[in-house]
LUMMISE-671644 format. One line per 4 residues: number of its first residue (from 1); their letters; for each residue x, y, z of C-alpha. Coordinates in nm, 2 decimals, always signed. Layout:
<atoms>
NUM = A = X/Y/Z; ...
</atoms>
This chain:
<atoms>
1 = MDSS = +5.16/-1.19/+21.84; +5.01/-1.41/+22.09; +4.82/-1.24/+22.37; +5.03/-1.42/+22.63
5 = IIQL = +5.35/-1.27/+22.49; +5.19/-0.92/+22.48; +5.09/-0.97/+22.85; +5.44/-1.09/+22.93
9 = LGTI = +5.59/-0.78/+22.76; +5.35/-0.56/+22.94; +5.44/-0.72/+23.27; +5.81/-0.67/+23.20
13 = VTAV = +5.76/-0.31/+23.10; +5.56/-0.25/+23.42; +5.83/-0.42/+23.63; +6.11/-0.22/+23.47
17 = ASVA = +5.91/+0.10/+23.52; +5.84/+0.01/+23.89; +6.21/-0.05/+23.95; +6.31/+0.27/+23.78
21 = AAYL = +6.05/+0.46/+23.98; +6.17/+0.30/+24.31; +6.53/+0.39/+24.21; +6.44/+0.75/+24.15
25 = AVRK = +6.25/+0.77/+24.47; +6.54/+0.63/+24.67; +6.79/+0.86/+24.49; +6.57/+1.17/+24.57
29 = SNQE = +6.53/+1.06/+24.93; +6.91/+1.02/+24.96; +6.97/+1.36/+24.81; +6.73/+1.52/+25.05
33 = QEIR = +6.89/+1.34/+25.34; +7.23/+1.47/+25.23; +7.10/+1.82/+25.22; +6.95/+1.79/+25.57
37 = NAQR = +7.28/+1.64/+25.70; +7.48/+1.93/+25.54; +7.24/+2.18/+25.70; +7.28/+2.02/+26.04
41 = EQRQ = +7.66/+2.01/+26.01; +7.66/+2.38/+25.91; +7.45/+2.47/+26.22; +7.68/+2.26/+26.44
45 = SDRL = +7.98/+2.43/+26.29; +7.83/+2.78/+26.34; +7.76/+2.69/+26.71; +8.11/+2.57/+26.76
49 = DNID = +8.25/+2.89/+26.60; +8.02/+3.09/+26.83; +8.15/+2.89/+27.13; +8.51/+2.94/+27.02
53 = EKIT = +8.45/+3.32/+26.99; +8.30/+3.33/+27.34; +8.59/+3.14/+27.49; +8.83/+3.37/+27.33
57 = TLEH = +8.64/+3.67/+27.47; +8.63/+3.51/+27.82; +9.00/+3.43/+27.81; +9.07/+3.79/+27.73
61 = KVDI = +8.85/+3.91/+28.02; +9.02/+3.66/+28.26; +9.36/+3.79/+28.15; +9.25/+4.15/+28.23
65 = HNGY = +9.10/+4.04/+28.56; +9.42/+3.86/+28.65; +9.61/+4.18/+28.57; +9.40/+4.37/+28.83
69 = AEKF = +9.46/+4.09/+29.08; +9.84/+4.14/+29.04; +9.80/+4.52/+29.08; +9.60/+4.48/+29.40
73 = GDIA = +9.87/+4.25/+29.53; +10.13/+4.51/+29.44; +9.92/+4.78/+29.62; +9.89/+4.56/+29.93
77 = NSMT = +10.27/+4.52/+29.93; +10.32/+4.90/+29.89; +10.07/+4.97/+30.17; +10.26/+4.73/+30.40
81 = AMAK = +10.59/+4.90/+30.32; +10.43/+5.24/+30.38; +10.29/+5.12/+30.71; +10.64/+5.01/+30.82
85 = DIEY = +10.78/+5.34/+30.71; +10.52/+5.54/+30.91; +10.59/+5.32/+31.21; +10.96/+5.38/+31.17
89 = LKKR = +10.90/+5.76/+31.14; +10.68/+5.76/+31.45; +10.96/+5.60/+31.65; +11.22/+5.85/+31.55
93 = P = +11.27/+6.13/+31.80
</atoms>
């Protein structure tokens, strides 16, 4: 074979190898990026789950607190009624 043909074949093989290496490098980079994205999404999902859990806990505590507020309102009404009863009893001869 002519030396120029051998050089041309060598150049073609080198080019093909370079393209294959670049393809593999890009593919590996994409896979690593997908893994990082999946990890980030999992952390975000975990944080959202934690926030949802805290909101549920706070809603429960607010419901309990509101129950006490209603009880205090009932107590205030009862005290007003008792005060009126005492006042009525004092006026009786």
